PyMOL Python script that loads the backbone (N, CA, C, O; Angstrom):
from pymol import cmd

cmd.read_pdbstr("""\
ATOM      1  N   MET A   1      58.202 -19.655  69.791  1.00  0.00           N
ATOM      2  CA  MET A   1      58.672 -19.612  68.337  1.00  0.00           C
ATOM      3  C   MET A   1      60.027 -19.866  68.630  1.00  0.00           C
ATOM      4  O   MET A   1      60.549 -19.725  69.736  1.00  0.00           O
ATOM      5  N   ILE A   2      60.717 -20.344  67.330  1.00  0.00           N
ATOM      6  CA  ILE A   2      61.646 -20.913  67.325  1.00  0.00           C
ATOM      7  C   ILE A   2      62.371 -19.763  66.965  1.00  0.00           C
ATOM      8  O   ILE A   2      61.946 -19.179  65.968  1.00  0.00           O
ATOM      9  N   ALA A   3      63.449 -19.247  67.575  1.00  0.00           N
ATOM     10  CA  ALA A   3      64.553 -18.152  67.080  1.00  0.00           C
ATOM     11  C   ALA A   3      65.011 -17.803  65.482  1.00  0.00           C
ATOM     12  O   ALA A   3      65.169 -16.779  64.817  1.00  0.00           O
ATOM     13  N   SER A   4      65.131 -19.293  65.262  1.00  0.00           N
ATOM     14  CA  SER A   4      65.510 -19.081  63.774  1.00  0.00           C
ATOM     15  C   SER A   4      64.702 -18.794  62.506  1.00  0.00           C
ATOM     16  O   SER A   4      65.067 -18.518  61.363  1.00  0.00           O
ATOM     17  N   LYS A   5      63.455 -18.949  63.074  1.00  0.00           N
ATOM     18  CA  LYS A   5      62.587 -18.486  62.419  1.00  0.00           C
ATOM     19  C   LYS A   5      61.811 -17.130  62.151  1.00  0.00           C
ATOM     20  O   LYS A   5      61.065 -16.716  61.264  1.00  0.00           O
ATOM     21  N   CYS A   6      62.319 -16.649  63.299  1.00  0.00           N
ATOM     22  CA  CYS A   6      61.623 -15.489  63.617  1.00  0.00           C
ATOM     23  C   CYS A   6      62.443 -14.523  62.502  1.00  0.00           C
ATOM     24  O   CYS A   6      63.592 -14.733  62.113  1.00  0.00           O
ATOM     25  N   LYS A   7      61.574 -13.420  62.087  1.00  0.00           N
ATOM     26  CA  LYS A   7      62.097 -12.496  60.927  1.00  0.00           C
ATOM     27  C   LYS A   7      63.041 -11.203  61.796  1.00  0.00           C
ATOM     28  O   LYS A   7      63.933 -10.465  61.376  1.00  0.00           O
ATOM     29  N   GLN A   8      62.518 -11.299  62.907  1.00  0.00           N
ATOM     30  CA  GLN A   8      63.442 -10.023  63.718  1.00  0.00           C
ATOM     31  C   GLN A   8      64.660 -10.507  63.957  1.00  0.00           C
ATOM     32  O   GLN A   8      65.592  -9.870  63.466  1.00  0.00           O
ATOM     33  N   VAL A   9      64.951 -11.640  64.694  1.00  0.00           N
ATOM     34  CA  VAL A   9      65.981 -12.570  64.752  1.00  0.00           C
ATOM     35  C   VAL A   9      66.876 -12.505  63.521  1.00  0.00           C
ATOM     36  O   VAL A   9      67.871 -11.780  63.518  1.00  0.00           O
ATOM     37  N   GLN A  10      66.593 -13.129  62.652  1.00  0.00           N
ATOM     38  CA  GLN A  10      67.143 -13.149  61.317  1.00  0.00           C
ATOM     39  C   GLN A  10      67.843 -11.528  60.793  1.00  0.00           C
ATOM     40  O   GLN A  10      68.981 -11.323  60.371  1.00  0.00           O
ATOM     41  N   GLU A  11      66.688 -10.502  61.005  1.00  0.00           N
ATOM     42  CA  GLU A  11      67.320  -9.035  60.776  1.00  0.00           C
ATOM     43  C   GLU A  11      68.418  -8.864  61.356  1.00  0.00           C
ATOM     44  O   GLU A  11      69.459  -8.691  60.723  1.00  0.00           O
ATOM     45  N   ILE A  12      68.344  -8.888  62.908  1.00  0.00           N
ATOM     46  CA  ILE A  12      69.439  -8.519  63.871  1.00  0.00           C
ATOM     47  C   ILE A  12      70.920  -9.437  63.548  1.00  0.00           C
ATOM     48  O   ILE A  12      72.055  -8.976  63.670  1.00  0.00           O
ATOM     49  N   ALA A  13      70.599 -10.740  63.141  1.00  0.00           N
ATOM     50  CA  ALA A  13      71.780 -11.446  62.884  1.00  0.00           C
ATOM     51  C   ALA A  13      72.626 -10.697  61.355  1.00  0.00           C
ATOM     52  O   ALA A  13      73.790 -10.323  61.209  1.00  0.00           O
ATOM     53  N   ALA A  14      71.753 -10.701  60.644  1.00  0.00           N
ATOM     54  CA  ALA A  14      72.361 -10.123  59.129  1.00  0.00           C
ATOM     55  C   ALA A  14      72.799  -9.036  59.196  1.00  0.00           C
ATOM     56  O   ALA A  14      73.624  -8.759  58.325  1.00  0.00           O
ATOM     57  N   ASN A  15      72.382  -7.695  60.475  1.00  0.00           N
ATOM     58  CA  ASN A  15      72.878  -6.535  60.498  1.00  0.00           C
ATOM     59  C   ASN A  15      74.357  -6.750  61.157  1.00  0.00           C
ATOM     60  O   ASN A  15      75.235  -5.889  61.105  1.00  0.00           O
ATOM     61  N   HIS A  16      74.491  -7.900  61.723  1.00  0.00           N
ATOM     62  CA  HIS A  16      75.828  -8.218  62.186  1.00  0.00           C
ATOM     63  C   HIS A  16      76.718  -8.752  61.689  1.00  0.00           C
ATOM     64  O   HIS A  16      77.904  -8.665  62.008  1.00  0.00           O
ATOM     65  N   GLY A  17      76.019  -9.662  60.441  1.00  0.00           N
ATOM     66  CA  GLY A  17      76.776 -10.429  59.761  1.00  0.00           C
ATOM     67  C   GLY A  17      77.397 -11.520  60.544  1.00  0.00           C
ATOM     68  O   GLY A  17      78.579 -11.842  60.416  1.00  0.00           O
ATOM     69  N   LYS A  18      76.523 -12.106  61.398  1.00  0.00           N
ATOM     70  CA  LYS A  18      76.591 -13.522  62.274  1.00  0.00           C
ATOM     71  C   LYS A  18      75.284 -14.117  62.135  1.00  0.00           C
ATOM     72  O   LYS A  18      74.385 -13.671  61.422  1.00  0.00           O
ATOM     73  N   SER A  19      75.223 -15.292  62.958  1.00  0.00           N
ATOM     74  CA  SER A  19      74.511 -16.239  62.607  1.00  0.00           C
ATOM     75  C   SER A  19      73.199 -16.158  64.010  1.00  0.00           C
ATOM     76  O   SER A  19      73.501 -15.659  65.094  1.00  0.00           O
ATOM     77  N   VAL A  20      71.969 -16.655  63.771  1.00  0.00           N
ATOM     78  CA  VAL A  20      70.917 -16.694  64.626  1.00  0.00           C
ATOM     79  C   VAL A  20      71.705 -17.244  65.884  1.00  0.00           C
ATOM     80  O   VAL A  20      71.673 -16.424  66.802  1.00  0.00           O
ATOM     81  N   ALA A  21      72.244 -18.135  66.118  1.00  0.00           N
ATOM     82  CA  ALA A  21      72.575 -18.948  67.088  1.00  0.00           C
ATOM     83  C   ALA A  21      73.806 -17.898  67.609  1.00  0.00           C
ATOM     84  O   ALA A  21      73.801 -17.720  68.827  1.00  0.00           O
ATOM     85  N   GLN A  22      74.715 -17.278  66.952  1.00  0.00           N
ATOM     86  CA  GLN A  22      75.407 -16.403  67.674  1.00  0.00           C
ATOM     87  C   GLN A  22      75.060 -15.201  68.207  1.00  0.00           C
ATOM     88  O   GLN A  22      75.804 -14.615  68.993  1.00  0.00           O
ATOM     89  N   ILE A  23      73.638 -14.625  67.738  1.00  0.00           N
ATOM     90  CA  ILE A  23      72.915 -13.713  68.082  1.00  0.00           C
ATOM     91  C   ILE A  23      72.418 -14.022  69.485  1.00  0.00           C
ATOM     92  O   ILE A  23      72.523 -13.225  70.417  1.00  0.00           O
ATOM     93  N   ALA A  24      71.917 -15.126  69.569  1.00  0.00           N
ATOM     94  CA  ALA A  24      71.149 -15.686  70.840  1.00  0.00           C
ATOM     95  C   ALA A  24      72.497 -15.879  72.008  1.00  0.00           C
ATOM     96  O   ALA A  24      72.404 -15.501  73.176  1.00  0.00           O
ATOM     97  N   LEU A  25      73.477 -16.402  71.542  1.00  0.00           N
ATOM     98  CA  LEU A  25      74.228 -16.616  72.599  1.00  0.00           C
ATOM     99  C   LEU A  25      75.041 -15.128  72.962  1.00  0.00           C
ATOM    100  O   LEU A  25      75.271 -15.016  74.166  1.00  0.00           O
ATOM    101  N   ALA A  26      75.409 -14.220  72.294  1.00  0.00           N
ATOM    102  CA  ALA A  26      75.472 -12.945  72.633  1.00  0.00           C
ATOM    103  C   ALA A  26      74.756 -12.275  73.449  1.00  0.00           C
ATOM    104  O   ALA A  26      75.215 -11.559  74.339  1.00  0.00           O
ATOM    105  N   TRP A  27      73.252 -12.504  73.147  1.00  0.00           N
ATOM    106  CA  TRP A  27      72.053 -11.814  73.773  1.00  0.00           C
ATOM    107  C   TRP A  27      72.354 -12.263  75.342  1.00  0.00           C
ATOM    108  O   TRP A  27      72.758 -11.528  76.243  1.00  0.00           O
ATOM    109  N   SER A  28      71.982 -13.965  75.430  1.00  0.00           N
ATOM    110  CA  SER A  28      72.344 -14.585  76.726  1.00  0.00           C
ATOM    111  C   SER A  28      73.407 -14.085  77.438  1.00  0.00           C
ATOM    112  O   SER A  28      73.278 -14.163  78.659  1.00  0.00           O
ATOM    113  N   LEU A  29      74.591 -13.510  76.953  1.00  0.00           N
ATOM    114  CA  LEU A  29      75.786 -13.203  77.791  1.00  0.00           C
ATOM    115  C   LEU A  29      75.361 -11.786  78.177  1.00  0.00           C
ATOM    116  O   LEU A  29      75.475 -11.536  79.377  1.00  0.00           O
ATOM    117  N   ALA A  30      74.830 -10.678  77.287  1.00  0.00           N
ATOM    118  CA  ALA A  30      74.411  -9.561  77.513  1.00  0.00           C
ATOM    119  C   ALA A  30      73.664  -9.487  78.697  1.00  0.00           C
ATOM    120  O   ALA A  30      73.912  -8.676  79.590  1.00  0.00           O
ATOM    121  N   GLU A  31      72.556 -10.492  78.736  1.00  0.00           N
ATOM    122  CA  GLU A  31      71.593 -10.540  79.620  1.00  0.00           C
ATOM    123  C   GLU A  31      72.183 -10.798  81.019  1.00  0.00           C
ATOM    124  O   GLU A  31      71.562 -10.374  81.994  1.00  0.00           O
ATOM    125  N   GLY A  32      73.558 -11.594  81.215  1.00  0.00           N
ATOM    126  CA  GLY A  32      73.862 -11.965  82.387  1.00  0.00           C
ATOM    127  C   GLY A  32      73.729 -13.704  82.740  1.00  0.00           C
ATOM    128  O   GLY A  32      73.987 -14.187  83.842  1.00  0.00           O
ATOM    129  N   PHE A  33      73.302 -14.428  81.622  1.00  0.00           N
ATOM    130  CA  PHE A  33      73.195 -15.863  81.722  1.00  0.00           C
ATOM    131  C   PHE A  33      74.486 -16.298  81.077  1.00  0.00           C
ATOM    132  O   PHE A  33      75.180 -15.610  80.329  1.00  0.00           O
ATOM    133  N   LEU A  34      74.731 -17.651  81.507  1.00  0.00           N
ATOM    134  CA  LEU A  34      75.866 -18.302  81.019  1.00  0.00           C
ATOM    135  C   LEU A  34      75.400 -19.441  79.960  1.00  0.00           C
ATOM    136  O   LEU A  34      75.134 -20.590  80.313  1.00  0.00           O
ATOM    137  N   PRO A  35      75.345 -19.055  78.830  1.00  0.00           N
ATOM    138  CA  PRO A  35      74.608 -20.186  77.932  1.00  0.00           C
ATOM    139  C   PRO A  35      75.825 -21.614  77.764  1.00  0.00           C
ATOM    140  O   PRO A  35      77.026 -21.369  77.656  1.00  0.00           O
ATOM    141  N   LEU A  36      75.387 -22.804  77.765  1.00  0.00           N
ATOM    142  CA  LEU A  36      76.315 -23.808  77.684  1.00  0.00           C
ATOM    143  C   LEU A  36      76.253 -24.238  75.953  1.00  0.00           C
ATOM    144  O   LEU A  36      75.634 -25.296  75.837  1.00  0.00           O
ATOM    145  N   PRO A  37      76.614 -23.825  74.929  1.00  0.00           N
ATOM    146  CA  PRO A  37      76.525 -24.521  73.924  1.00  0.00           C
ATOM    147  C   PRO A  37      77.025 -25.611  73.611  1.00  0.00           C
ATOM    148  O   PRO A  37      78.156 -25.703  74.090  1.00  0.00           O
ATOM    149  N   LYS A  38      76.606 -26.847  72.798  1.00  0.00           N
ATOM    150  CA  LYS A  38      77.387 -28.070  72.910  1.00  0.00           C
ATOM    151  C   LYS A  38      77.596 -28.161  71.434  1.00  0.00           C
ATOM    152  O   LYS A  38      76.614 -28.089  70.695  1.00  0.00           O
ATOM    153  N   SER A  39      78.788 -28.314  70.951  1.00  0.00           N
ATOM    154  CA  SER A  39      79.177 -28.673  69.882  1.00  0.00           C
ATOM    155  C   SER A  39      80.285 -29.727  69.661  1.00  0.00           C
ATOM    156  O   SER A  39      81.051 -29.742  70.624  1.00  0.00           O
ATOM    157  N   VAL A  40      80.649 -30.716  68.582  1.00  0.00           N
ATOM    158  CA  VAL A  40      81.538 -31.446  68.422  1.00  0.00           C
ATOM    159  C   VAL A  40      82.455 -31.253  67.325  1.00  0.00           C
ATOM    160  O   VAL A  40      83.567 -31.764  67.188  1.00  0.00           O
ATOM    161  N   THR A  41      81.770 -30.344  66.460  1.00  0.00           N
ATOM    162  CA  THR A  41      82.767 -29.896  65.104  1.00  0.00           C
ATOM    163  C   THR A  41      83.423 -28.770  65.451  1.00  0.00           C
ATOM    164  O   THR A  41      82.921 -27.848  66.094  1.00  0.00           O
ATOM    165  N   ALA A  42      84.725 -28.823  64.973  1.00  0.00           N
ATOM    166  CA  ALA A  42      85.653 -27.408  65.249  1.00  0.00           C
ATOM    167  C   ALA A  42      85.151 -26.275  64.830  1.00  0.00           C
ATOM    168  O   ALA A  42      85.242 -25.289  65.562  1.00  0.00           O
ATOM    169  N   SER A  43      84.416 -26.172  63.359  1.00  0.00           N
ATOM    170  CA  SER A  43      83.907 -25.077  62.841  1.00  0.00           C
ATOM    171  C   SER A  43      82.386 -24.497  64.083  1.00  0.00           C
ATOM    172  O   SER A  43      82.143 -23.405  64.596  1.00  0.00           O
ATOM    173  N   ARG A  44      81.927 -25.365  64.130  1.00  0.00           N
ATOM    174  CA  ARG A  44      80.549 -24.608  65.330  1.00  0.00           C
ATOM    175  C   ARG A  44      81.101 -24.433  66.262  1.00  0.00           C
ATOM    176  O   ARG A  44      80.523 -23.408  66.626  1.00  0.00           O
ATOM    177  N   ILE A  45      82.017 -24.681  67.214  1.00  0.00           N
ATOM    178  CA  ILE A  45      82.742 -24.344  68.312  1.00  0.00           C
ATOM    179  C   ILE A  45      83.610 -23.020  68.353  1.00  0.00           C
ATOM    180  O   ILE A  45      83.660 -22.155  69.226  1.00  0.00           O
ATOM    181  N   GLN A  46      84.278 -23.122  67.148  1.00  0.00           N
ATOM    182  CA  GLN A  46      84.660 -21.538  66.568  1.00  0.00           C
ATOM    183  C   GLN A  46      83.664 -20.547  66.477  1.00  0.00           C
ATOM    184  O   GLN A  46      83.853 -19.387  66.841  1.00  0.00           O
ATOM    185  N   ALA A  47      82.433 -21.037  65.923  1.00  0.00           N
ATOM    186  CA  ALA A  47      81.480 -20.094  65.642  1.00  0.00           C
ATOM    187  C   ALA A  47      80.731 -19.674  67.209  1.00  0.00           C
ATOM    188  O   ALA A  47      80.471 -18.506  67.500  1.00  0.00           O
ATOM    189  N   ASN A  48      80.508 -20.609  67.939  1.00  0.00           N
ATOM    190  CA  ASN A  48      80.149 -20.128  69.316  1.00  0.00           C
ATOM    191  C   ASN A  48      81.005 -19.182  69.819  1.00  0.00           C
ATOM    192  O   ASN A  48      80.532 -18.058  69.986  1.00  0.00           O
ATOM    193  N   LEU A  49      82.125 -19.367  70.092  1.00  0.00           N
ATOM    194  CA  LEU A  49      83.444 -18.526  70.440  1.00  0.00           C
ATOM    195  C   LEU A  49      82.981 -17.260  69.859  1.00  0.00           C
ATOM    196  O   LEU A  49      82.588 -16.449  70.699  1.00  0.00           O
ATOM    197  N   ASP A  50      82.921 -16.828  68.436  1.00  0.00           N
ATOM    198  CA  ASP A  50      82.897 -15.619  67.780  1.00  0.00           C
ATOM    199  C   ASP A  50      81.857 -14.547  68.334  1.00  0.00           C
ATOM    200  O   ASP A  50      81.866 -13.340  68.088  1.00  0.00           O
ATOM    201  N   CYS A  51      80.743 -15.417  69.327  1.00  0.00           N
ATOM    202  CA  CYS A  51      79.824 -14.525  69.868  1.00  0.00           C
ATOM    203  C   CYS A  51      80.182 -13.265  70.926  1.00  0.00           C
ATOM    204  O   CYS A  51      79.450 -12.306  71.168  1.00  0.00           O
ATOM    205  N   PHE A  52      81.390 -13.510  71.438  1.00  0.00           N
ATOM    206  CA  PHE A  52      82.107 -12.750  72.432  1.00  0.00           C
ATOM    207  C   PHE A  52      82.507 -11.636  71.664  1.00  0.00           C
ATOM    208  O   PHE A  52      83.209 -10.846  72.294  1.00  0.00           O
ATOM    209  N   GLY A  53      82.190 -11.233  70.084  1.00  0.00           N
ATOM    210  CA  GLY A  53      82.767  -9.868  69.672  1.00  0.00           C
ATOM    211  C   GLY A  53      81.455  -9.308  69.312  1.00  0.00           C
ATOM    212  O   GLY A  53      81.465  -8.338  68.554  1.00  0.00           O
ATOM    213  N   ILE A  54      80.190  -9.817  69.785  1.00  0.00           N
ATOM    214  CA  ILE A  54      79.201  -8.952  69.112  1.00  0.00           C
ATOM    215  C   ILE A  54      78.532  -8.139  70.353  1.00  0.00           C
ATOM    216  O   ILE A  54      78.414  -8.476  71.531  1.00  0.00           O
ATOM    217  N   GLU A  55      78.177  -7.074  69.748  1.00  0.00           N
ATOM    218  CA  GLU A  55      77.754  -5.832  70.731  1.00  0.00           C
ATOM    219  C   GLU A  55      76.224  -5.573  70.395  1.00  0.00           C
ATOM    220  O   GLU A  55      75.997  -4.781  69.481  1.00  0.00           O
ATOM    221  N   LEU A  56      75.399  -6.031  70.899  1.00  0.00           N
ATOM    222  CA  LEU A  56      74.165  -5.458  70.850  1.00  0.00           C
ATOM    223  C   LEU A  56      73.735  -4.241  71.416  1.00  0.00           C
ATOM    224  O   LEU A  56      74.014  -3.807  72.534  1.00  0.00           O
ATOM    225  N   SER A  57      72.908  -3.642  70.391  1.00  0.00           N
ATOM    226  CA  SER A  57      72.731  -2.258  70.920  1.00  0.00           C
ATOM    227  C   SER A  57      71.398  -2.601  71.889  1.00  0.00           C
ATOM    228  O   SER A  57      70.884  -3.712  71.757  1.00  0.00           O
ATOM    229  N   GLN A  58      70.938  -1.826  72.685  1.00  0.00           N
ATOM    230  CA  GLN A  58      69.870  -1.834  73.988  1.00  0.00           C
ATOM    231  C   GLN A  58      68.774  -1.942  73.333  1.00  0.00           C
ATOM    232  O   GLN A  58      67.891  -2.530  73.958  1.00  0.00           O
ATOM    233  N   GLU A  59      68.444  -1.512  72.071  1.00  0.00           N
ATOM    234  CA  GLU A  59      67.000  -1.601  71.066  1.00  0.00           C
ATOM    235  C   GLU A  59      67.041  -3.114  70.956  1.00  0.00           C
ATOM    236  O   GLU A  59      66.131  -3.856  71.324  1.00  0.00           O
ATOM    237  N   GLU A  60      68.093  -3.465  70.457  1.00  0.00           N
ATOM    238  CA  GLU A  60      68.223  -4.989  70.001  1.00  0.00           C
ATOM    239  C   GLU A  60      68.079  -6.008  71.225  1.00  0.00           C
ATOM    240  O   GLU A  60      67.435  -7.046  71.075  1.00  0.00           O
ATOM    241  N   ARG A  61      68.697  -5.685  72.447  1.00  0.00           N
ATOM    242  CA  ARG A  61      68.295  -6.838  73.337  1.00  0.00           C
ATOM    243  C   ARG A  61      67.068  -6.521  73.947  1.00  0.00           C
ATOM    244  O   ARG A  61      66.520  -7.510  74.434  1.00  0.00           O
ATOM    245  N   GLU A  62      66.590  -5.683  74.051  1.00  0.00           N
ATOM    246  CA  GLU A  62      65.134  -5.150  74.350  1.00  0.00           C
ATOM    247  C   GLU A  62      64.141  -6.190  73.148  1.00  0.00           C
ATOM    248  O   GLU A  62      63.401  -7.028  73.664  1.00  0.00           O
ATOM    249  N   THR A  63      64.162  -6.118  72.019  1.00  0.00           N
ATOM    250  CA  THR A  63      63.499  -6.807  70.758  1.00  0.00           C
ATOM    251  C   THR A  63      64.019  -8.316  71.219  1.00  0.00           C
ATOM    252  O   THR A  63      63.230  -9.259  71.271  1.00  0.00           O
ATOM    253  N   LEU A  64      65.310  -8.439  71.520  1.00  0.00           N
ATOM    254  CA  LEU A  64      65.440 -10.190  71.920  1.00  0.00           C
ATOM    255  C   LEU A  64      64.344 -10.417  73.117  1.00  0.00           C
ATOM    256  O   LEU A  64      63.401 -11.199  73.229  1.00  0.00           O
ATOM    257  N   LYS A  65      64.824  -9.496  73.877  1.00  0.00           N
ATOM    258  CA  LYS A  65      64.037 -10.110  75.357  1.00  0.00           C
ATOM    259  C   LYS A  65      62.662 -10.248  75.234  1.00  0.00           C
ATOM    260  O   LYS A  65      62.127 -11.071  75.976  1.00  0.00           O
ATOM    261  N   THR A  66      61.874  -9.526  74.340  1.00  0.00           N
ATOM    262  CA  THR A  66      60.365  -9.369  74.127  1.00  0.00           C
ATOM    263  C   THR A  66      60.017 -10.507  73.529  1.00  0.00           C
ATOM    264  O   THR A  66      59.036 -11.131  73.935  1.00  0.00           O
ATOM    265  N   ILE A  67      60.802 -10.966  72.431  1.00  0.00           N
ATOM    266  CA  ILE A  67      60.676 -12.088  71.660  1.00  0.00           C
ATOM    267  C   ILE A  67      60.780 -13.214  72.423  1.00  0.00           C
ATOM    268  O   ILE A  67      59.897 -14.061  72.291  1.00  0.00           O
ATOM    269  N   ALA A  68      61.861 -13.447  73.357  1.00  0.00           N
ATOM    270  CA  ALA A  68      62.023 -14.415  74.357  1.00  0.00           C
ATOM    271  C   ALA A  68      60.735 -14.480  75.465  1.00  0.00           C
ATOM    272  O   ALA A  68      60.338 -15.569  75.882  1.00  0.00           O
ATOM    273  N   VAL A  69      60.257 -13.472  75.803  1.00  0.00           N
ATOM    274  CA  VAL A  69      58.883 -13.607  76.673  1.00  0.00           C
ATOM    275  C   VAL A  69      58.246 -14.037  76.063  1.00  0.00           C
ATOM    276  O   VAL A  69      57.933 -15.160  76.458  1.00  0.00           O
ATOM    277  N   GLN A  70      57.480 -13.541  74.556  1.00  0.00           N
ATOM    278  CA  GLN A  70      56.471 -14.073  74.082  1.00  0.00           C
ATOM    279  C   GLN A  70      56.492 -15.271  73.498  1.00  0.00           C
ATOM    280  O   GLN A  70      55.469 -15.699  72.964  1.00  0.00           O
ATOM    281  N   SER A  71      57.646 -15.988  73.508  1.00  0.00           N
ATOM    282  CA  SER A  71      57.710 -17.520  73.178  1.00  0.00           C
ATOM    283  C   SER A  71      57.082 -18.420  74.041  1.00  0.00           C
ATOM    284  O   SER A  71      56.706 -19.499  73.584  1.00  0.00           O
ATOM    285  N   GLY A  72      56.903 -18.135  75.269  1.00  0.00           N
ATOM    286  CA  GLY A  72      56.060 -18.915  76.043  1.00  0.00           C
ATOM    287  C   GLY A  72      56.985 -20.047  76.766  1.00  0.00           C
ATOM    288  O   GLY A  72      56.528 -20.947  77.471  1.00  0.00           O
ATOM    289  N   ALA A  73      58.245 -19.864  76.494  1.00  0.00           N
ATOM    290  CA  ALA A  73      59.467 -20.521  76.911  1.00  0.00           C
ATOM    291  C   ALA A  73      59.466 -20.822  78.345  1.00  0.00           C
ATOM    292  O   ALA A  73      59.191 -19.724  78.830  1.00  0.00           O
ATOM    293  N   PRO A  74      59.587 -21.533  79.186  1.00  0.00           N
ATOM    294  CA  PRO A  74      59.825 -21.388  80.674  1.00  0.00           C
ATOM    295  C   PRO A  74      60.862 -20.992  80.819  1.00  0.00           C
ATOM    296  O   PRO A  74      61.837 -21.250  80.114  1.00  0.00           O
ATOM    297  N   ARG A  75      60.801 -19.957  82.223  1.00  0.00           N
ATOM    298  CA  ARG A  75      62.010 -19.164  82.811  1.00  0.00           C
ATOM    299  C   ARG A  75      63.156 -19.896  83.690  1.00  0.00           C
ATOM    300  O   ARG A  75      62.838 -21.075  83.848  1.00  0.00           O
ATOM    301  N   VAL A  76      63.853 -19.717  84.042  1.00  0.00           N
ATOM    302  CA  VAL A  76      64.609 -20.605  84.639  1.00  0.00           C
ATOM    303  C   VAL A  76      64.266 -19.922  85.812  1.00  0.00           C
ATOM    304  O   VAL A  76      63.925 -20.725  86.680  1.00  0.00           O
ATOM    305  N   ASP A  77      64.217 -18.611  86.227  1.00  0.00           N
ATOM    306  CA  ASP A  77      63.950 -18.108  87.647  1.00  0.00           C
ATOM    307  C   ASP A  77      62.576 -18.799  87.963  1.00  0.00           C
ATOM    308  O   ASP A  77      62.408 -18.968  89.171  1.00  0.00           O
ATOM    309  N   ASP A  78      61.705 -19.174  87.276  1.00  0.00           N
ATOM    310  CA  ASP A  78      60.491 -20.135  87.455  1.00  0.00           C
ATOM    311  C   ASP A  78      60.233 -21.410  87.783  1.00  0.00           C
ATOM    312  O   ASP A  78      59.086 -21.832  87.930  1.00  0.00           O
ATOM    313  N   MET A  79      61.146 -22.022  87.902  1.00  0.00           N
ATOM    314  CA  MET A  79      61.400 -23.665  87.790  1.00  0.00           C
ATOM    315  C   MET A  79      61.669 -23.862  89.195  1.00  0.00           C
ATOM    316  O   MET A  79      61.977 -22.857  89.835  1.00  0.00           O
ATOM    317  N   ASP A  80      61.625 -24.704  89.647  1.00  0.00           N
ATOM    318  CA  ASP A  80      61.338 -25.318  90.951  1.00  0.00           C
ATOM    319  C   ASP A  80      62.254 -26.655  90.892  1.00  0.00           C
ATOM    320  O   ASP A  80      61.862 -27.804  90.687  1.00  0.00           O
ATOM    321  N   PHE A  81      63.661 -26.175  91.139  1.00  0.00           N
ATOM    322  CA  PHE A  81      64.440 -27.199  91.063  1.00  0.00           C
ATOM    323  C   PHE A  81      64.555 -28.152  92.197  1.00  0.00           C
ATOM    324  O   PHE A  81      65.303 -29.126  92.112  1.00  0.00           O
TER     325      PHE A  81
END
""", "prot")
cmd.dss("prot")
cmd.show_as("cartoon", "prot")
cmd.util.cbc("prot")
cmd.orient("prot")
């Protein structure tokens, strides 16, 4: 499932007045990951940096984690580098 199409993620983003991308970045940081977003436009670079001010509740973090697990996306911990 693509996060931008997930109603739960959209609701969390709307509650914070942020974009889905900013919520994804904030969640990644809160979970101890180091996201590496790419952008070449100044406005998107600034939007990416604005994720540092987002404080997700424990409930929101758990909701996002559940969505990530259910998506079936590969887990970095399971990859054989």
